[in-house]
C-alpha positions in Angstrom: 77.3 120.6 108.1 80.1 118.5 106.5 83.3 117.9 108.3 86.6 118.7 106.8 87.4 115.0 106.1 84.2 114.6 104.0 84.9 117.9 102.0 88.5 116.5 101.3 87.2 113.1 100.2 84.7 114.7 97.7 87.7 116.4 96.1 89.7 113.1 96.0 86.8 111.1 94.5 86.3 113.8 91.9 89.9 113.9 90.9 90.1 110.1 90.9 87.1 109.7 88.7 88.3 112.2 86.2 91.8 110.5 86.2 90.3 107.2 85.7 88.1 108.5 82.7 91.5 109.4 81.0 93.8 106.5 82.0 91.3 103.6 82.4 91.8 100.4 84.3 94.9 98.1 83.9 97.9 100.2 85.0 100.1 99.7 87.9 99.1 101.0 91.4 102.3 103.3 91.3 101.0 105.0 88.1 97.6 105.7 89.6 99.3 107.0 92.8 101.6 109.4 90.9 98.8 110.7 88.7 96.2 111.2 91.6 98.9 113.0 93.6 99.7 115.2 90.8 96.0 116.1 90.2 95.3 116.6 93.9 98.3 119.0 94.2 96.9 120.9 91.2 93.7 121.3 93.2 95.8 123.0 96.0 95.7 120.1 98.4 98.7 119.1 100.5 99.7 115.6 99.6 102.2 113.2 101.2 103.1 110.0 99.5 104.3 106.6 100.8 104.0 107.9 104.4 105.8 105.5 106.8 103.4 104.1 109.4 105.2 102.7 112.5 103.6 100.1 114.7 103.7 101.0 118.4 103.4 97.8 120.5 103.6 97.9 124.2 105.3 101.2 124.0 107.8 100.1 121.5 108.0 101.8 118.1 108.6 99.4 115.4 109.3 100.4 111.7 107.9 97.4 110.0 107.3 98.7 106.5 103.6 99.9 106.7 103.3 102.8 104.2 100.1 105.0 103.4 99.9 105.5 99.7 98.6 109.0 100.0 97.8 111.2 102.9 95.8 114.3 101.9 95.8 117.4 104.0 97.1 115.3 106.9 93.6 114.2 107.3 92.4 111.6 104.8 94.3 108.3 104.0 94.0 107.1 100.4 94.9 103.5 99.8 95.3 102.6 96.1 94.8 99.3 94.5 94.7 98.0 91.0 93.3 94.5 91.5 90.8 92.2 89.9 89.0 91.9 93.3 89.5 93.4 96.6 89.7 90.9 99.5 88.7 91.4 103.2 92.4 91.9 104.0 92.5 95.0 102.0 89.7 96.7 104.0 91.4 95.4 107.3 94.7 97.0 106.2 93.1 100.3 105.6 91.4 100.2 109.0 94.6 99.3 110.6 96.3 102.3 108.9 93.6 104.6 110.3 94.0 103.3 113.8 97.8 103.6 113.6 97.8 107.1 112.2 94.8 108.2 114.4 93.0 109.5 111.3 89.3 109.2 110.9 88.6 108.7 107.2 90.2 106.7 104.5 89.4 106.0 100.9 90.2 102.5 99.5 90.2 103.0 95.7 90.6 100.1 93.3 91.3 101.5 89.9 91.0 98.1 88.1 87.2 98.7 87.5 85.3 99.6 84.3 83.5 102.4 86.3 85.5 103.8 89.1 82.6 104.6 91.5 82.2 100.7 91.8 85.9 100.7 93.1 85.6 103.4 95.8 85.1 102.5 99.4 84.9 104.9 102.4 86.4 103.5 105.7 85.9 105.3 108.9 87.5 105.2 112.4 85.4 107.0 114.9 84.0 109.6 112.4 
């Protein structure tokens, strides 16, 4: 039996692949974010964009500029990139967002690839 996060992630991945087939690589991250948010809303999913992510350190809440690109159904974090190559810091960033938001699944999607499936990475936090 699949969990809810996995079901949502399949919808996100399907929409992202379809969008990438139309738009291709080379656009700004903001363009992919807007297009993917639109397509996911069309699928009936609840989407929040640029969600502020505070850092709580020693009981003190600090607004330090962290933002989740897309939060889908308040369950799945989507971090959008359009880079020649992802670096280890990008994976660490997404794992940090998962921990801070107490979510269990994220998708790190790099749209600057010829075939999008090569740019999609699942990152889990106690899933």
